[in-house]
PDB file as gemmi writes it, atoms N, CA and C in Angstrom:
CRYST1    1.000    1.000    1.000  90.00  90.00  90.00 P 1                      
ATOM      1  N   MET A   1     -35.569  18.287  48.453  1.00  0.00           N  
ATOM      2  CA  MET A   1     -34.929  18.672  48.948  1.00  0.00           C  
ATOM      3  C   MET A   1     -34.072  16.574  48.601  1.00  0.00           C  
ATOM      4  N   ARG A   2     -33.036  16.098  49.029  1.00  0.00           N  
ATOM      5  CA  ARG A   2     -32.418  15.187  48.288  1.00  0.00           C  
ATOM      6  C   ARG A   2     -33.576  13.485  49.291  1.00  0.00           C  
ATOM      7  N   PRO A   3     -33.845  12.663  48.938  1.00  0.00           N  
ATOM      8  CA  PRO A   3     -34.270  11.894  49.803  1.00  0.00           C  
ATOM      9  C   PRO A   3     -33.394  10.578  50.213  1.00  0.00           C  
ATOM     10  N   GLU A   4     -33.808  10.187  51.590  1.00  0.00           N  
ATOM     11  CA  GLU A   4     -32.230   9.430  51.771  1.00  0.00           C  
ATOM     12  C   GLU A   4     -31.767   7.881  50.730  1.00  0.00           C  
ATOM     13  N   TYR A   5     -30.646   7.841  51.711  1.00  0.00           N  
ATOM     14  CA  TYR A   5     -30.479   6.733  50.568  1.00  0.00           C  
ATOM     15  C   TYR A   5     -31.273   5.849  50.527  1.00  0.00           C  
ATOM     16  N   PRO A   6     -31.623   4.581  50.057  1.00  0.00           N  
ATOM     17  CA  PRO A   6     -32.070   3.415  49.725  1.00  0.00           C  
ATOM     18  C   PRO A   6     -31.303   2.929  51.124  1.00  0.00           C  
ATOM     19  N   ASN A   7     -31.849   1.820  51.689  1.00  0.00           N  
ATOM     20  CA  ASN A   7     -31.338   0.875  52.930  1.00  0.00           C  
ATOM     21  C   ASN A   7     -32.107  -0.603  52.574  1.00  0.00           C  
ATOM     22  N   ASN A   8     -30.948  -1.279  52.200  1.00  0.00           N  
ATOM     23  CA  ASN A   8     -32.199  -2.747  51.451  1.00  0.00           C  
ATOM     24  C   ASN A   8     -31.822  -3.999  52.666  1.00  0.00           C  
ATOM     25  N   ILE A   9     -30.922  -3.474  53.364  1.00  0.00           N  
ATOM     26  CA  ILE A   9     -30.786  -5.055  54.176  1.00  0.00           C  
ATOM     27  C   ILE A   9     -31.928  -5.179  55.075  1.00  0.00           C  
ATOM     28  N   GLY A  10     -31.549  -7.122  54.827  1.00  0.00           N  
ATOM     29  CA  GLY A  10     -32.833  -7.425  54.998  1.00  0.00           C  
ATOM     30  C   GLY A  10     -34.096  -8.057  53.994  1.00  0.00           C  
ATOM     31  N   LYS A  11     -34.154  -7.543  53.342  1.00  0.00           N  
ATOM     32  CA  LYS A  11     -35.070  -7.449  52.347  1.00  0.00           C  
ATOM     33  C   LYS A  11     -34.460  -8.366  50.761  1.00  0.00           C  
ATOM     34  N   LYS A  12     -35.713  -9.317  50.999  1.00  0.00           N  
ATOM     35  CA  LYS A  12     -35.927  -9.977  50.464  1.00  0.00           C  
ATOM     36  C   LYS A  12     -35.970 -10.065  48.444  1.00  0.00           C  
ATOM     37  N   ARG A  13     -34.870 -10.472  47.965  1.00  0.00           N  
ATOM     38  CA  ARG A  13     -35.584 -10.095  46.351  1.00  0.00           C  
ATOM     39  C   ARG A  13     -34.885 -10.768  45.004  1.00  0.00           C  
ATOM     40  N   ARG A  14     -35.453 -10.637  44.158  1.00  0.00           N  
ATOM     41  CA  ARG A  14     -35.555 -12.765  43.028  1.00  0.00           C  
ATOM     42  C   ARG A  14     -35.081 -12.279  41.964  1.00  0.00           C  
ATOM     43  N   LEU A  15     -34.207 -13.106  41.376  1.00  0.00           N  
ATOM     44  CA  LEU A  15     -33.331 -13.209  40.201  1.00  0.00           C  
ATOM     45  C   LEU A  15     -33.904 -13.933  39.501  1.00  0.00           C  
ATOM     46  N   THR A  16     -33.833 -14.037  37.782  1.00  0.00           N  
ATOM     47  CA  THR A  16     -34.797 -14.932  37.331  1.00  0.00           C  
ATOM     48  C   THR A  16     -33.154 -14.927  36.675  1.00  0.00           C  
ATOM     49  N   GLY A  17     -32.641 -16.514  36.158  1.00  0.00           N  
ATOM     50  CA  GLY A  17     -31.332 -16.586  35.087  1.00  0.00           C  
ATOM     51  C   GLY A  17     -31.662 -16.629  33.819  1.00  0.00           C  
ATOM     52  N   ILE A  18     -31.437 -16.622  33.004  1.00  0.00           N  
ATOM     53  CA  ILE A  18     -31.412 -16.666  32.030  1.00  0.00           C  
ATOM     54  C   ILE A  18     -31.981 -18.163  30.926  1.00  0.00           C  
ATOM     55  N   ASN A  19     -31.693 -19.837  32.121  1.00  0.00           N  
ATOM     56  CA  ASN A  19     -32.506 -20.175  31.548  1.00  0.00           C  
ATOM     57  C   ASN A  19     -33.816 -20.194  32.294  1.00  0.00           C  
ATOM     58  N   GLY A  20     -34.221 -19.429  33.038  1.00  0.00           N  
ATOM     59  CA  GLY A  20     -35.300 -18.852  33.451  1.00  0.00           C  
ATOM     60  C   GLY A  20     -35.946 -19.783  35.343  1.00  0.00           C  
ATOM     61  N   ASP A  21     -34.979 -19.946  35.402  1.00  0.00           N  
ATOM     62  CA  ASP A  21     -34.619 -20.627  37.046  1.00  0.00           C  
ATOM     63  C   ASP A  21     -34.637 -19.097  37.887  1.00  0.00           C  
ATOM     64  N   ARG A  22     -35.620 -19.100  38.741  1.00  0.00           N  
ATOM     65  CA  ARG A  22     -36.120 -18.615  39.699  1.00  0.00           C  
ATOM     66  C   ARG A  22     -35.455 -18.720  41.116  1.00  0.00           C  
ATOM     67  N   ARG A  23     -34.316 -17.506  41.881  1.00  0.00           N  
ATOM     68  CA  ARG A  23     -33.342 -17.603  42.914  1.00  0.00           C  
ATOM     69  C   ARG A  23     -33.955 -16.227  43.685  1.00  0.00           C  
ATOM     70  N   ILE A  24     -34.464 -16.951  45.348  1.00  0.00           N  
ATOM     71  CA  ILE A  24     -34.699 -15.848  46.038  1.00  0.00           C  
ATOM     72  C   ILE A  24     -33.111 -15.961  46.560  1.00  0.00           C  
ATOM     73  N   PHE A  25     -33.349 -14.201  47.247  1.00  0.00           N  
ATOM     74  CA  PHE A  25     -32.156 -14.210  48.029  1.00  0.00           C  
ATOM     75  C   PHE A  25     -32.637 -12.760  49.357  1.00  0.00           C  
ATOM     76  N   VAL A  26     -31.616 -13.030  49.667  1.00  0.00           N  
ATOM     77  CA  VAL A  26     -31.994 -11.543  50.564  1.00  0.00           C  
ATOM     78  C   VAL A  26     -30.392 -11.233  51.083  1.00  0.00           C  
ATOM     79  N   ILE A  27     -30.254  -9.340  51.198  1.00  0.00           N  
ATOM     80  CA  ILE A  27     -29.605  -8.611  50.988  1.00  0.00           C  
ATOM     81  C   ILE A  27     -29.508  -9.151  52.189  1.00  0.00           C  
ATOM     82  N   GLN A  28     -27.815  -9.630  53.167  1.00  0.00           N  
ATOM     83  CA  GLN A  28     -27.861  -9.464  54.272  1.00  0.00           C  
ATOM     84  C   GLN A  28     -26.768  -8.114  54.758  1.00  0.00           C  
ATOM     85  N   ASP A  29     -26.074  -7.021  53.801  1.00  0.00           N  
ATOM     86  CA  ASP A  29     -25.476  -6.142  54.128  1.00  0.00           C  
ATOM     87  C   ASP A  29     -25.196  -5.244  52.864  1.00  0.00           C  
ATOM     88  N   GLU A  30     -25.125  -4.243  52.165  1.00  0.00           N  
ATOM     89  CA  GLU A  30     -24.757  -3.105  52.100  1.00  0.00           C  
ATOM     90  C   GLU A  30     -23.548  -2.255  52.158  1.00  0.00           C  
ATOM     91  N   ILE A  31     -22.744  -2.012  51.189  1.00  0.00           N  
ATOM     92  CA  ILE A  31     -21.666  -1.091  51.279  1.00  0.00           C  
ATOM     93  C   ILE A  31     -22.331   1.234  50.433  1.00  0.00           C  
ATOM     94  N   ARG A  32     -22.152   1.434  50.981  1.00  0.00           N  
ATOM     95  CA  ARG A  32     -22.568   2.925  49.825  1.00  0.00           C  
ATOM     96  C   ARG A  32     -21.117   3.403  50.190  1.00  0.00           C  
ATOM     97  N   HIS A  33     -21.001   3.732  48.847  1.00  0.00           N  
ATOM     98  CA  HIS A  33     -20.126   5.182  48.710  1.00  0.00           C  
ATOM     99  C   HIS A  33     -20.717   5.828  47.371  1.00  0.00           C  
ATOM    100  N   CYS A  34     -21.235   7.278  47.944  1.00  0.00           N  
ATOM    101  CA  CYS A  34     -21.404   8.219  46.994  1.00  0.00           C  
ATOM    102  C   CYS A  34     -19.560   8.860  46.612  1.00  0.00           C  
ATOM    103  N   PRO A  35     -20.116   8.673  45.503  1.00  0.00           N  
ATOM    104  CA  PRO A  35     -19.348   9.559  44.320  1.00  0.00           C  
ATOM    105  C   PRO A  35     -18.447  11.115  44.323  1.00  0.00           C  
ATOM    106  N   LYS A  36     -17.535  11.783  44.506  1.00  0.00           N  
ATOM    107  CA  LYS A  36     -17.144  13.239  44.124  1.00  0.00           C  
ATOM    108  C   LYS A  36     -18.350  13.233  43.225  1.00  0.00           C  
ATOM    109  N   SER A  37     -17.653  13.057  41.644  1.00  0.00           N  
ATOM    110  CA  SER A  37     -17.672  13.576  40.887  1.00  0.00           C  
ATOM    111  C   SER A  37     -19.600  13.652  40.432  1.00  0.00           C  
ATOM    112  N   ASN A  38     -20.283  12.632  40.668  1.00  0.00           N  
ATOM    113  CA  ASN A  38     -21.952  12.898  40.797  1.00  0.00           C  
ATOM    114  C   ASN A  38     -22.771  12.782  41.716  1.00  0.00           C  
ATOM    115  N   SER A  39     -22.936  13.858  42.701  1.00  0.00           N  
ATOM    116  CA  SER A  39     -23.653  13.267  43.862  1.00  0.00           C  
ATOM    117  C   SER A  39     -24.958  13.514  43.381  1.00  0.00           C  
ATOM    118  N   ASP A  40     -25.735  12.791  42.510  1.00  0.00           N  
ATOM    119  CA  ASP A  40     -26.871  12.116  42.615  1.00  0.00           C  
ATOM    120  C   ASP A  40     -26.296  10.945  41.835  1.00  0.00           C  
ATOM    121  N   LYS A  41     -25.153  10.252  42.057  1.00  0.00           N  
ATOM    122  CA  LYS A  41     -25.530   8.946  41.460  1.00  0.00           C  
ATOM    123  C   LYS A  41     -24.603   8.074  43.325  1.00  0.00           C  
ATOM    124  N   VAL A  42     -25.567   6.836  43.977  1.00  0.00           N  
ATOM    125  CA  VAL A  42     -24.998   6.479  45.143  1.00  0.00           C  
ATOM    126  C   VAL A  42     -24.389   4.727  44.910  1.00  0.00           C  
ATOM    127  N   ILE A  43     -23.357   4.181  44.407  1.00  0.00           N  
ATOM    128  CA  ILE A  43     -22.645   3.351  44.504  1.00  0.00           C  
ATOM    129  C   ILE A  43     -22.775   2.325  45.675  1.00  0.00           C  
ATOM    130  N   TYR A  44     -23.355   1.140  44.948  1.00  0.00           N  
ATOM    131  CA  TYR A  44     -23.670  -0.266  46.158  1.00  0.00           C  
ATOM    132  C   TYR A  44     -23.015  -1.162  45.815  1.00  0.00           C  
ATOM    133  N   LEU A  45     -22.757  -1.707  46.933  1.00  0.00           N  
ATOM    134  CA  LEU A  45     -21.772  -3.424  46.995  1.00  0.00           C  
ATOM    135  C   LEU A  45     -23.066  -3.965  47.765  1.00  0.00           C  
ATOM    136  N   GLN A  46     -23.808  -4.975  47.320  1.00  0.00           N  
ATOM    137  CA  GLN A  46     -24.733  -5.864  48.462  1.00  0.00           C  
ATOM    138  C   GLN A  46     -23.401  -6.936  48.210  1.00  0.00           C  
ATOM    139  N   LYS A  47     -23.825  -7.340  49.611  1.00  0.00           N  
ATOM    140  CA  LYS A  47     -23.618  -9.484  49.982  1.00  0.00           C  
ATOM    141  C   LYS A  47     -24.779  -9.637  49.691  1.00  0.00           C  
ATOM    142  N   MET A  48     -25.447 -10.717  49.288  1.00  0.00           N  
ATOM    143  CA  MET A  48     -26.435 -11.131  49.064  1.00  0.00           C  
ATOM    144  C   MET A  48     -26.712 -12.583  49.541  1.00  0.00           C  
ATOM    145  N   LYS A  49     -27.114 -13.390  50.325  1.00  0.00           N  
ATOM    146  CA  LYS A  49     -27.478 -14.280  51.175  1.00  0.00           C  
ATOM    147  C   LYS A  49     -28.416 -15.494  49.857  1.00  0.00           C  
ATOM    148  N   PHE A  50     -28.058 -16.379  49.276  1.00  0.00           N  
ATOM    149  CA  PHE A  50     -29.502 -17.591  48.939  1.00  0.00           C  
ATOM    150  C   PHE A  50     -29.666 -19.004  48.941  1.00  0.00           C  
ATOM    151  N   GLY A  51     -31.441 -18.304  49.369  1.00  0.00           N  
ATOM    152  CA  GLY A  51     -31.902 -19.576  50.247  1.00  0.00           C  
ATOM    153  C   GLY A  51     -31.201 -19.645  51.254  1.00  0.00           C  
ATOM    154  N   ASP A  52     -31.625 -20.898  51.642  1.00  0.00           N  
ATOM    155  CA  ASP A  52     -30.901 -21.659  53.537  1.00  0.00           C  
ATOM    156  C   ASP A  52     -29.260 -21.775  53.386  1.00  0.00           C  
ATOM    157  N   SER A  53     -29.139 -21.639  51.802  1.00  0.00           N  
ATOM    158  CA  SER A  53     -27.190 -22.305  52.492  1.00  0.00           C  
ATOM    159  C   SER A  53     -26.538 -21.203  52.375  1.00  0.00           C  
ATOM    160  N   ARG A  54     -25.321 -21.384  53.029  1.00  0.00           N  
ATOM    161  CA  ARG A  54     -24.722 -21.033  53.555  1.00  0.00           C  
ATOM    162  C   ARG A  54     -24.442 -19.841  51.946  1.00  0.00           C  
ATOM    163  N   HIS A  55     -24.130 -20.377  50.437  1.00  0.00           N  
ATOM    164  CA  HIS A  55     -23.775 -19.335  49.453  1.00  0.00           C  
ATOM    165  C   HIS A  55     -23.743 -17.801  49.334  1.00  0.00           C  
ATOM    166  N   SER A  56     -23.051 -17.381  48.972  1.00  0.00           N  
ATOM    167  CA  SER A  56     -23.441 -16.126  49.215  1.00  0.00           C  
ATOM    168  C   SER A  56     -23.035 -15.392  48.061  1.00  0.00           C  
ATOM    169  N   GLU A  57     -22.846 -13.809  47.252  1.00  0.00           N  
ATOM    170  CA  GLU A  57     -22.717 -13.716  46.443  1.00  0.00           C  
ATOM    171  C   GLU A  57     -22.031 -11.564  46.866  1.00  0.00           C  
ATOM    172  N   LEU A  58     -21.022 -11.312  45.868  1.00  0.00           N  
ATOM    173  CA  LEU A  58     -21.277  -9.864  45.974  1.00  0.00           C  
ATOM    174  C   LEU A  58     -21.807  -9.558  44.787  1.00  0.00           C  
ATOM    175  N   ARG A  59     -22.984  -8.288  45.074  1.00  0.00           N  
ATOM    176  CA  ARG A  59     -23.067  -7.583  43.185  1.00  0.00           C  
ATOM    177  C   ARG A  59     -23.362  -6.362  43.972  1.00  0.00           C  
ATOM    178  N   PHE A  60     -22.398  -5.169  43.035  1.00  0.00           N  
ATOM    179  CA  PHE A  60     -22.483  -3.938  42.441  1.00  0.00           C  
ATOM    180  C   PHE A  60     -23.224  -3.645  41.712  1.00  0.00           C  
ATOM    181  N   GLY A  61     -24.376  -2.451  42.054  1.00  0.00           N  
ATOM    182  CA  GLY A  61     -24.986  -1.448  41.678  1.00  0.00           C  
ATOM    183  C   GLY A  61     -24.993   0.093  41.705  1.00  0.00           C  
ATOM    184  N   TYR A  62     -26.141   0.399  41.981  1.00  0.00           N  
ATOM    185  CA  TYR A  62     -25.873   1.838  41.719  1.00  0.00           C  
ATOM    186  C   TYR A  62     -27.038   2.783  41.988  1.00  0.00           C  
ATOM    187  N   TYR A  63     -27.592   3.501  42.538  1.00  0.00           N  
ATOM    188  CA  TYR A  63     -29.241   4.572  42.148  1.00  0.00           C  
ATOM    189  C   TYR A  63     -28.197   6.320  41.594  1.00  0.00           C  
ATOM    190  N   MET A  64     -29.918   6.093  40.948  1.00  0.00           N  
ATOM    191  CA  MET A  64     -29.818   7.450  40.109  1.00  0.00           C  
ATOM    192  C   MET A  64     -30.643   8.311  40.697  1.00  0.00           C  
ATOM    193  N   LEU A  65     -30.457   9.978  40.995  1.00  0.00           N  
ATOM    194  CA  LEU A  65     -31.569  10.921  41.280  1.00  0.00           C  
ATOM    195  C   LEU A  65     -32.756  10.548  39.681  1.00  0.00           C  
ATOM    196  N   GLY A  66     -34.266   9.922  39.372  1.00  0.00           N  
ATOM    197  CA  GLY A  66     -35.039  10.147  38.351  1.00  0.00           C  
ATOM    198  C   GLY A  66     -34.799  11.436  37.943  1.00  0.00           C  
ATOM    199  N   LYS A  67     -34.466  11.599  36.317  1.00  0.00           N  
ATOM    200  CA  LYS A  67     -34.822  13.209  36.501  1.00  0.00           C  
ATOM    201  C   LYS A  67     -35.859  12.832  35.257  1.00  0.00           C  
ATOM    202  N   LYS A  68     -36.015  11.985  35.331  1.00  0.00           N  
ATOM    203  CA  LYS A  68     -37.575  12.027  33.748  1.00  0.00           C  
ATOM    204  C   LYS A  68     -38.971  11.835  34.144  1.00  0.00           C  
ATOM    205  N   PRO A  69     -39.958  13.005  33.615  1.00  0.00           N  
ATOM    206  CA  PRO A  69     -41.170  13.256  34.388  1.00  0.00           C  
ATOM    207  C   PRO A  69     -41.200  11.950  34.714  1.00  0.00           C  
ATOM    208  N   GLY A  70     -42.741  11.829  35.740  1.00  0.00           N  
ATOM    209  CA  GLY A  70     -43.041  11.225  35.877  1.00  0.00           C  
ATOM    210  C   GLY A  70     -43.007  10.773  37.536  1.00  0.00           C  
ATOM    211  N   ARG A  71     -43.640   9.387  37.722  1.00  0.00           N  
ATOM    212  CA  ARG A  71     -43.885   9.181  38.889  1.00  0.00           C  
ATOM    213  C   ARG A  71     -42.304   9.145  40.163  1.00  0.00           C  
ATOM    214  N   MET A  72     -41.288   8.519  39.208  1.00  0.00           N  
ATOM    215  CA  MET A  72     -39.370   7.632  39.629  1.00  0.00           C  
ATOM    216  C   MET A  72     -38.803   9.739  39.808  1.00  0.00           C  
ATOM    217  N   CYS A  73     -39.673  10.632  39.082  1.00  0.00           N  
ATOM    218  CA  CYS A  73     -38.583  11.935  39.328  1.00  0.00           C  
ATOM    219  C   CYS A  73     -38.509  12.186  40.674  1.00  0.00           C  
ATOM    220  N   GLY A  74     -37.130  12.880  40.879  1.00  0.00           N  
ATOM    221  CA  GLY A  74     -36.386  13.395  42.022  1.00  0.00           C  
ATOM    222  C   GLY A  74     -36.434  11.746  43.646  1.00  0.00           C  
ATOM    223  N   ARG A  75     -36.963  10.558  42.603  1.00  0.00           N  
ATOM    224  CA  ARG A  75     -37.103   9.399  44.031  1.00  0.00           C  
ATOM    225  C   ARG A  75     -35.025   8.691  43.443  1.00  0.00           C  
ATOM    226  N   TRP A  76     -34.678   8.290  44.017  1.00  0.00           N  
ATOM    227  CA  TRP A  76     -34.021   6.661  44.183  1.00  0.00           C  
ATOM    228  C   TRP A  76     -34.720   5.545  42.831  1.00  0.00           C  
ATOM    229  N   VAL A  77     -33.747   6.129  41.637  1.00  0.00           N  
ATOM    230  CA  VAL A  77     -33.941   4.238  40.570  1.00  0.00           C  
ATOM    231  C   VAL A  77     -32.543   3.512  41.082  1.00  0.00           C  
ATOM    232  N   TRP A  78     -32.852   2.502  41.185  1.00  0.00           N  
ATOM    233  CA  TRP A  78     -32.357   0.914  41.053  1.00  0.00           C  
ATOM    234  C   TRP A  78     -31.249   0.841  39.695  1.00  0.00           C  
ATOM    235  N   GLY A  79     -30.332   1.052  39.371  1.00  0.00           N  
ATOM    236  CA  GLY A  79     -29.093   0.518  38.652  1.00  0.00           C  
ATOM    237  C   GLY A  79     -28.451  -0.224  38.833  1.00  0.00           C  
ATOM    238  N   GLN A  80     -28.088  -1.517  37.810  1.00  0.00           N  
ATOM    239  CA  GLN A  80     -27.161  -2.159  37.660  1.00  0.00           C  
ATOM    240  C   GLN A  80     -26.286  -3.133  37.071  1.00  0.00           C  
ATOM    241  N   PHE A  81     -26.548  -1.952  35.483  1.00  0.00           N  
ATOM    242  CA  PHE A  81     -26.128  -2.237  34.036  1.00  0.00           C  
ATOM    243  C   PHE A  81     -24.889  -2.014  34.432  1.00  0.00           C  
ATOM    244  N   SER A  82     -24.022  -1.987  33.562  1.00  0.00           N  
ATOM    245  CA  SER A  82     -23.016  -0.692  32.874  1.00  0.00           C  
ATOM    246  C   SER A  82     -22.552  -0.251  34.154  1.00  0.00           C  
ATOM    247  N   LEU A  83     -22.717  -0.595  35.495  1.00  0.00           N  
ATOM    248  CA  LEU A  83     -21.393   0.492  36.014  1.00  0.00           C  
ATOM    249  C   LEU A  83     -19.946   1.204  35.488  1.00  0.00           C  
ATOM    250  N   GLN A  84     -20.112   2.300  35.195  1.00  0.00           N  
ATOM    251  CA  GLN A  84     -19.149   2.768  35.481  1.00  0.00           C  
ATOM    252  C   GLN A  84     -18.692   3.864  36.934  1.00  0.00           C  
ATOM    253  N   ILE A  85     -17.427   3.678  37.408  1.00  0.00           N  
ATOM    254  CA  ILE A  85     -16.605   3.488  38.768  1.00  0.00           C  
ATOM    255  C   ILE A  85     -14.919   4.423  37.928  1.00  0.00           C  
ATOM    256  N   SER A  86     -15.121   5.743  38.862  1.00  0.00           N  
ATOM    257  CA  SER A  86     -13.540   5.592  39.022  1.00  0.00           C  
ATOM    258  C   SER A  86     -12.803   5.159  39.547  1.00  0.00           C  
ATOM    259  N   SER A  87     -11.459   4.776  39.435  1.00  0.00           N  
ATOM    260  CA  SER A  87     -10.958   3.897  39.876  1.00  0.00           C  
ATOM    261  C   SER A  87     -10.452   4.342  41.503  1.00  0.00           C  
ATOM    262  N   SER A  88     -10.932   5.963  41.464  1.00  0.00           N  
ATOM    263  CA  SER A  88     -10.271   6.367  43.562  1.00  0.00           C  
ATOM    264  C   SER A  88     -11.609   5.534  43.536  1.00  0.00           C  
ATOM    265  N   ASP A  89     -12.610   5.354  43.138  1.00  0.00           N  
ATOM    266  CA  ASP A  89     -14.483   4.843  44.102  1.00  0.00           C  
ATOM    267  C   ASP A  89     -14.236   3.620  43.916  1.00  0.00           C  
ATOM    268  N   LEU A  90     -13.678   3.163  43.237  1.00  0.00           N  
ATOM    269  CA  LEU A  90     -13.444   1.480  43.306  1.00  0.00           C  
ATOM    270  C   LEU A  90     -12.583   1.639  44.731  1.00  0.00           C  
ATOM    271  N   CYS A  91     -11.921   2.058  44.135  1.00  0.00           N  
ATOM    272  CA  CYS A  91     -10.142   1.378  45.726  1.00  0.00           C  
ATOM    273  C   CYS A  91     -11.033   2.149  47.180  1.00  0.00           C  
ATOM    274  N   ALA A  92     -12.139   2.690  47.225  1.00  0.00           N  
ATOM    275  CA  ALA A  92     -12.839   3.209  47.991  1.00  0.00           C  
ATOM    276  C   ALA A  92     -13.618   2.276  48.503  1.00  0.00           C  
ATOM    277  N   VAL A  93     -14.393   1.396  47.544  1.00  0.00           N  
ATOM    278  CA  VAL A  93     -16.097   0.623  47.599  1.00  0.00           C  
ATOM    279  C   VAL A  93     -14.976  -0.530  48.046  1.00  0.00           C  
ATOM    280  N   LEU A  94     -14.056  -1.222  47.687  1.00  0.00           N  
ATOM    281  CA  LEU A  94     -13.379  -2.166  47.837  1.00  0.00           C  
ATOM    282  C   LEU A  94     -12.827  -2.203  49.058  1.00  0.00           C  
ATOM    283  N   ASN A  95     -12.244  -1.093  49.428  1.00  0.00           N  
ATOM    284  CA  ASN A  95     -11.675  -0.996  51.239  1.00  0.00           C  
ATOM    285  C   ASN A  95     -12.598  -1.029  52.456  1.00  0.00           C  
ATOM    286  N   LYS A  96     -13.313  -1.015  52.009  1.00  0.00           N  
ATOM    287  CA  LYS A  96     -14.564  -0.694  52.747  1.00  0.00           C  
ATOM    288  C   LYS A  96     -15.176  -2.252  53.473  1.00  0.00           C  
ATOM    289  N   ALA A  97     -15.142  -3.336  51.590  1.00  0.00           N  
ATOM    290  CA  ALA A  97     -15.319  -4.396  51.996  1.00  0.00           C  
ATOM    291  C   ALA A  97     -14.681  -5.226  52.555  1.00  0.00           C  
ATOM    292  N   LYS A  98     -12.991  -5.298  52.016  1.00  0.00           N  
ATOM    293  CA  LYS A  98     -12.073  -5.673  52.926  1.00  0.00           C  
ATOM    294  C   LYS A  98     -12.329  -4.834  54.636  1.00  0.00           C  
ATOM    295  N   THR A  99     -12.456  -4.174  54.793  1.00  0.00           N  
ATOM    296  CA  THR A  99     -13.303  -3.575  56.328  1.00  0.00           C  
ATOM    297  C   THR A  99     -13.940  -4.560  57.085  1.00  0.00           C  
ATOM    298  N   LYS A 100     -14.555  -5.032  55.855  1.00  0.00           N  
ATOM    299  CA  LYS A 100     -15.609  -5.737  56.445  1.00  0.00           C  
ATOM    300  C   LYS A 100     -15.589  -6.937  56.493  1.00  0.00           C  
ATOM    301  N   GLY A 101     -13.892  -8.181  55.991  1.00  0.00           N  
ATOM    302  CA  GLY A 101     -14.098  -9.064  55.900  1.00  0.00           C  
ATOM    303  C   GLY A 101     -14.854  -9.212  54.865  1.00  0.00           C  
ATOM    304  N   TRP A 102     -15.651  -9.225  53.971  1.00  0.00           N  
ATOM    305  CA  TRP A 102     -16.245  -9.766  53.017  1.00  0.00           C  
ATOM    306  C   TRP A 102     -15.223  -9.912  51.937  1.00  0.00           C  
ATOM    307  N   ILE A 103     -14.269  -9.705  51.123  1.00  0.00           N  
ATOM    308  CA  ILE A 103     -13.046  -9.629  50.475  1.00  0.00           C  
ATOM    309  C   ILE A 103     -11.293 -10.015  51.615  1.00  0.00           C  
TER     310      ILE A 103                                                      
END                                                                             
């Protein structure tokens, strides 16, 4: 049985910059898109708010169902590097972001 898609809205996360600075952010909202070409992949566009400021940024990422033996097998695993996405899937995600007023 396939696990439910992750919901990260309201969760705090941390980034470490290349200079070592740590930045805390909260995921305010997210858009999820399931490509027809790969049912084991879910594309996310997340709206992140940093600290107490009004500063927010958007982040693309994806989850893949874990395949390697071990504790992550069959679970959703986060990936944020080198997202590969078809032009039709990218348009679908960006249209959802426009509908929400993000862009």
